[in-house]
Wavefront OBJ file of the C-alpha trace (Angstrom):
o trace
v -10.005 16.601 -1.626
v -12.500 14.499 0.115
v -11.861 10.799 1.683
v -13.496 9.051 -1.632
v -11.592 11.303 -3.884
v -8.211 10.396 -2.344
v -9.009 6.797 -2.481
v -10.222 6.657 -6.081
v -7.005 8.567 -6.771
v -5.022 5.972 -4.620
v -6.737 3.333 -6.933
v -5.676 5.219 -10.228
v -2.051 5.596 -8.846
v -2.036 1.562 -8.392
v -3.154 1.379 -11.885
v -0.252 3.293 -13.169
v 1.966 1.332 -11.214
v 0.330 -2.186 -12.448
v 0.745 -1.215 -16.419
v 4.293 -0.365 -15.985
v 6.779 -1.216 -18.953
v 9.966 -1.249 -17.441
v 11.885 -1.279 -20.777
v 10.593 2.419 -21.153
v 11.694 5.489 -19.098
v 8.851 7.690 -19.089
v 6.698 4.497 -17.706
v 9.416 4.081 -14.897
v 8.961 7.636 -14.162
v 5.356 7.447 -14.159
v 5.332 4.900 -11.925
v 7.777 6.109 -9.527
v 5.514 9.575 -9.478
v 2.689 7.332 -8.674
v 3.914 5.565 -5.752
v 5.230 8.863 -4.338
v 1.700 9.915 -4.522
v 0.600 7.073 -3.029
v 2.380 7.843 -0.205
v 1.151 11.303 0.003
v -2.306 10.043 -0.291
v -1.573 7.893 2.945
v -0.421 10.742 4.678
v -3.131 12.944 3.893
v -5.934 10.233 4.977
v -3.939 9.702 7.852
v -3.821 13.648 8.996
v -7.145 15.177 7.628
v -9.533 12.110 8.339
v -7.943 10.063 11.468
v -9.367 6.587 12.261
v -12.084 6.801 10.284
v -10.050 7.560 6.982
v -7.847 4.554 8.033
v -10.919 2.608 8.426
v -12.228 3.557 5.010
v -8.725 2.933 3.439
v -7.979 -0.522 5.205
v -11.028 -1.502 2.847
v -8.649 -1.363 -0.074
v -7.087 -4.374 0.771
v -10.287 -6.483 -0.463
v -9.899 -4.425 -3.999
v -7.724 -6.867 -5.941
v -7.595 -5.046 -9.145
v -4.077 -3.692 -10.361
v -2.547 -4.740 -7.455
v -4.363 -2.395 -5.221
v -4.443 -4.632 -2.294
v -0.776 -5.383 -2.258
v -0.369 -1.602 -2.272
v -2.789 -0.872 0.026
v -1.292 -3.486 2.475
v 2.248 -2.203 2.461
v 1.323 1.576 2.958
v -1.004 0.808 5.531
v 1.085 -1.199 7.395
v 4.300 1.258 6.820
v 1.953 4.383 7.529
v -1.229 3.912 9.198
v -2.203 3.070 12.718
v -5.184 -0.252 12.303
v -6.221 -3.225 14.329
v -5.116 -6.346 14.616
v -7.621 -8.034 12.441
v -6.765 -5.418 9.370
v -2.767 -6.204 10.434
v -3.327 -10.014 9.886
v -5.224 -9.507 6.851
v -2.594 -7.291 4.903
v 0.301 -9.534 6.029
v -1.623 -12.594 4.476
v -1.946 -10.586 1.265
v 1.739 -9.795 1.685
v 2.694 -13.084 2.341
v 1.389 -14.477 -0.359
v 3.032 -12.040 -2.981
v 6.103 -12.793 -1.044
v 6.313 -16.579 -2.273
v 7.000 -15.126 -5.509
v 8.881 -11.611 -4.909
v 12.080 -11.676 -3.075
v 11.280 -7.770 -2.732
v 8.532 -8.686 -0.576
v 10.189 -11.389 1.197
v 12.717 -8.763 2.047
v 10.108 -6.303 2.908
v 8.165 -8.544 5.203
v 11.804 -9.370 7.004
v 12.375 -5.840 7.398
v 8.878 -5.234 8.719
v 8.978 -7.912 11.680
v 12.514 -6.637 12.687
v 11.147 -3.366 13.401
v 7.868 -4.529 14.884
v 10.021 -7.040 17.146
v 13.402 -6.116 17.303
v 14.550 -8.641 19.695
v 12.733 -11.637 17.928
l 1 2 3 4 5 6 7 8 9 10 11 12 13 14 15 16 17 18 19 20 21 22 23 24 25 26 27 28 29 30 31 32 33 34 35 36 37 38 39 40 41 42 43 44 45 46 47 48 49 50 51 52 53 54 55 56 57 58 59 60 61 62 63 64 65 66 67 68 69 70 71 72 73 74 75 76 77 78 79 80 81 82 83 84 85 86 87 88 89 90 91 92 93 94 95 96 97 98 99 100 101 102 103 104 105 106 107 108 109 110 111 112 113 114 115 116 117 118 119
């Protein structure tokens, strides 16, 4: 797959996650599979396309549709090497979500604990 195809597929996976119905087991399974696929896509971009792939992927943090900005921010920080500017932008997105999401609040705490273990 090309880089563009992987990024488009990533957006499709974000769409699936965004449109989940937690009351429907099939919908939850689809979301779980989509999240797994998103991680696979991130790993593929990282390994096949290197720094240029990461740079293109980082543009997704500006793509607000279906929560793609949040998903890509989290995945980028978890799985990719990036510059300080991209990290700051991704953290702003995650911190905003953490104001209303206990899960994101925990994610942020874990991220900073791993990044700065002596704090």
